[in-house]
C-alpha positions in Angstrom: -194.0 -41.0 -10.0 -195.3 -42.6 -13.2 -196.6 -45.6 -11.2 -198.5 -43.3 -8.8 -200.1 -41.4 -11.7 -201.2 -44.6 -13.3 -202.7 -45.9 -10.0 -204.6 -42.6 -9.6 -205.9 -42.9 -13.2 -207.1 -46.5 -12.7 -208.8 -45.5 -9.4 -210.5 -42.6 -11.1 -211.8 -44.9 -13.9 -213.2 -47.5 -11.5 -216.9 -47.0 -11.1 -218.2 -46.3 -7.6 -220.8 -48.6 -6.1 -223.5 -45.9 -6.6 -222.5 -45.7 -10.3 -222.7 -49.4 -10.6 -226.2 -49.4 -9.0 -227.3 -46.7 -11.4 -226.1 -48.8 -14.4 -227.7 -51.9 -13.0 -231.1 -50.2 -12.7 -230.7 -49.2 -16.4 -230.2 -52.9 -17.3 -226.4 -53.1 -17.5 -225.5 -56.8 -17.1 -221.9 -56.0 -16.3 -222.9 -53.7 -13.5 -225.1 -56.5 -12.0 -222.1 -58.9 -12.1 -219.9 -56.3 -10.5 -222.5 -55.9 -7.6 -222.7 -59.7 -7.2 -218.9 -59.8 -6.9 -219.0 -57.1 -4.2 -221.3 -59.5 -2.2 -222.7 -58.5 1.2 -221.0 -55.1 0.9 -223.5 -54.2 -1.8 -226.6 -54.9 0.2 -227.0 -51.7 2.2 -226.2 -49.4 -0.8 -228.7 -51.3 -2.9 -231.3 -50.9 -0.2 -230.6 -47.2 -0.1 -231.4 -47.0 -3.8 -234.5 -49.2 -3.7 -236.9 -46.5 -4.9 -235.1 -46.4 -8.3 -236.3 -49.9 -9.2 -237.9 -51.8 -6.2 -238.5 -55.1 -7.9 -235.1 -55.4 -9.5 -233.2 -54.3 -6.4 -235.3 -56.6 -4.1 -234.5 -59.6 -6.3 -230.8 -58.8 -6.3 -230.6 -58.1 -2.6 -232.3 -61.5 -1.9 -229.7 -63.2 -4.1 -226.9 -61.5 -2.3 -228.3 -62.4 1.1 -228.5 -66.1 0.0 -224.9 -65.9 -1.2 -223.8 -64.4 2.1 -225.6 -67.1 4.2 -223.7 -69.0 6.8 -223.5 -71.9 6.5 -223.8 -72.0 2.7 -226.0 -75.1 2.6 -228.7 -73.5 4.9 -232.3 -74.2 4.1 -233.4 -70.9 5.8 -233.9 -69.0 2.5 -236.4 -71.6 1.3 -238.7 -70.7 4.3 -239.0 -67.2 2.9 -239.5 -68.2 -0.7 -242.6 -70.3 0.3 -246.0 -68.6 -0.1 -248.2 -67.6 2.7 -251.2 -65.3 3.5 -250.9 -62.8 6.3 -253.0 -60.1 8.0 -251.0 -58.0 10.5 -252.5 -54.7 11.4 -250.8 -52.2 13.8 -248.9 -54.9 15.7 -245.8 -54.4 17.8 -242.7 -55.6 16.1 -242.0 -58.7 18.2 -245.6 -59.7 18.1 -245.7 -59.4 14.3 -242.5 -61.5 13.9 -243.8 -64.1 16.3 -247.0 -64.3 14.3 -244.9 -64.6 11.1 -242.9 -67.4 12.6 -246.0 -69.3 13.8 -248.1 -68.8 10.7 -245.5 -69.4 8.0 -243.2 -71.7 9.8 -240.1 -69.5 9.5 -237.2 -70.3 11.8 -236.6 -66.8 13.1 -234.5 -65.2 15.7 -234.8 -61.5 16.6 -231.5 -59.8 17.7 -231.3 -57.4 20.6 -233.4 -54.4 19.6 -234.3 -51.3 21.6 -237.3 -49.1 20.9 -235.0 -46.3 19.9 -233.6 -48.4 17.1 -236.9 -48.6 15.3 -238.3 -46.2 12.7 -241.8 -47.4 13.7 -242.9 -49.5 16.7 -245.8 -50.9 14.8 -246.1 -52.9 11.6 -248.9 -53.7 9.2 -248.8 -56.3 6.4 -251.7 -57.8 4.4 -250.8 -60.3 1.8 -252.5 -63.2 0.0 -250.6 -66.2 -1.3 -247.4 -64.2 -1.6 -243.7 -65.1 -0.8 -243.0 -64.7 2.8 -239.9 -62.6 1.9 -242.1 -59.9 0.5 -244.0 -59.6 3.8 -240.7 -59.6 5.8 -239.2 -57.0 3.5 -242.1 -54.7 4.1 -241.9 -55.2 7.9 -238.2 -54.3 7.7 -238.7 -51.2 5.7 -241.4 -50.0 8.1 -239.1 -50.6 11.1 -235.6 -49.9 9.7 -234.5 -53.5 10.5 -233.2 -56.1 8.1 -232.7 -59.9 8.0 -230.0 -62.3 7.0 -229.5 -66.1 6.9 -227.2 -67.2 9.7 -226.9 -70.4 11.7 -229.8 -72.0 9.8 -232.3 -69.4 10.8 -233.5 -66.0 9.7 -231.9 -63.4 11.9 -233.7 -60.1 12.3 -231.4 -57.2 13.3 -230.3 -53.7 12.6 -228.6 -53.6 9.2 -225.2 -52.6 10.6 -225.1 -55.8 12.7 -225.7 -58.0 9.6 -223.8 -56.3 6.7 -220.5 -54.5 6.2 -220.6 -50.7 5.5 -219.3 -47.6 7.1 -217.6 -48.1 10.4 -219.8 -51.0 11.5 -218.6 -54.6 11.8 -221.2 -57.4 11.3 -221.6 -59.7 14.3 -223.2 -62.7 12.7 -221.2 -65.4 10.9 -218.5 -68.0 11.5 -217.7 -68.2 15.3 -214.2 -68.5 16.7 -214.7 -72.3 17.0 -215.0 -72.4 13.2 -212.0 -70.2 12.5 -209.6 -71.8 15.0 -207.2 -74.6 14.3 -208.8 -77.6 16.1 -207.1 -80.6 17.6 -208.6 -84.1 17.1 -210.1 -83.9 20.6 -211.7 -80.5 19.7 -213.0 -82.0 16.4 -214.9 -84.6 18.4 -216.5 -81.8 20.5 -217.4 -79.9 17.3 -219.1 -83.1 16.0 -221.2 -83.3 19.2 -222.3 -79.7 18.9 -223.3 -80.2 15.3 -225.2 -83.5 15.8 -227.1 -82.7 19.0 -230.5 -81.0 18.7 -232.1 -78.7 21.2 -235.3 -76.8 21.5 -235.1 -73.3 23.1 -237.5 -71.0 24.8 -235.4 -68.3 26.3 -237.0 -65.0 27.4 -234.6 -62.3 28.5 -232.4 -64.8 30.2 -228.7 -64.2 31.0 -226.0 -65.9 29.0 -225.1 -67.8 32.2 -228.6 -69.1 32.8 -229.0 -70.2 29.1 -225.6 -71.8 29.2 -226.4 -73.7 32.4 -229.4 -75.2 30.6 -227.5 -76.2 27.5 -224.7 -77.6 29.6 -227.1 -79.7 31.6 -229.0 -80.8 28.5 -226.0 -81.8 26.4 -223.4 -82.9 28.9 -220.9 -80.7 26.9 -218.5 -78.7 29.1 -219.2 -75.0 28.6 -217.1 -72.3 30.4 -217.9 -68.6 30.5 -214.8 -66.4 30.8 -216.6 -63.1 30.2 -220.1 -61.7 29.4 -222.1 -64.2 31.4 -224.3 -61.5 32.9 -225.4 -60.2 29.4 -229.1 -60.6 28.6 -230.2 -62.5 25.5 -233.1 -61.6 23.3 -236.2 -63.9 23.2 -235.3 -67.2 21.5 -238.0 -69.7 20.6 -236.7 -72.5 18.3 -237.3 -76.2 17.8 -234.8 -78.8 16.9 -231.8 -76.5 16.3 -228.4 -78.0 16.5 -226.4 -77.1 19.6 -223.7 -75.5 17.6 -226.1 -73.0 16.0 -227.8 -72.4 19.3 -224.5 -71.3 20.9 -223.6 -69.2 17.9 -226.9 -67.3 18.2 -226.6 -67.0 21.9 -223.1 -65.5 21.9 -223.3 -63.4 18.7 -226.6 -61.7 19.7 -224.8 -60.6 22.9 -221.6 -59.5 21.1 -219.7 -62.5 22.5 -218.0 -65.4 20.8 -216.8 -68.9 21.6 -214.0 -71.4 20.7 -213.1 -74.9 21.7 -210.4 -75.8 24.2 -209.7 -79.5 24.7 -213.1 -80.9 25.7 -214.8 -77.6 26.5 -216.6 -74.7 24.8 -215.2 -71.4 26.0 -217.3 -68.2 25.8 -215.8 -64.8 26.1 -215.8 -61.3 24.4 -215.3 -61.2 20.7 -211.9 -59.5 21.1 -210.7 -62.0 23.7 -211.7 -65.0 21.5 -210.2 -63.4 18.4 -206.8 -63.1 20.2 -207.0 -66.7 21.3 -208.0 -68.0 17.9 -205.1 -66.1 16.4 -202.8 -67.9 18.8 -204.1 -71.3 17.8 -203.5 -71.0 14.0 
């Protein structure tokens, strides 16, 4: 009974994330460190409190996004820290993002997005010699989208598909192939996937069609056990490694992949998770 009372007292004394954000806004260094320790889980609550201290919160959120990047050594954040001049007026979302990618050289992939997902179907941004991240942040606030650094590109998606919070489970990050125990034969396949470069221009193609292209291009065996009829979003990327390409292809369609002997196996996230658990 005493132990339970102590546990309740400790829990009652632990600040909530909202309390930590309030203290951080007031300049509390300990609260800032606590939010950094929370990692990606602090991103959405911080964004919800942005109006309390926009500059401070934007700076911390960007730091948290860089810390949550996969892989850790990605250069994608640097593409948003560079300065660029933009003039986008009443553009549709995909057109604006394509313009940002072309004008500022940002390696960018837009997740599956339906018109009903957007707060606004048009965006407007005018900036002169300003960090690209400030323009992208503004686009995201206008549309209700967000971005993260995954698979060496900037991924644009609904916040719940990027960051933990509520009942949502993020879909971008380490694939089954990274989480599984790999044999020496599978390590060789992983090495091929990481070393081979590919340029993509997929426009609403099915997973099967895009996989056929990557199989023919690379010579790597790729099997689809489920989800081959799903449609991918538009991908236009140059010189991306095949491993990252397959990660983006599968995760944008709520699929996953693992390695089996000399082949890549694509299936639903649940199916791959069960197989990965069996290969530990």
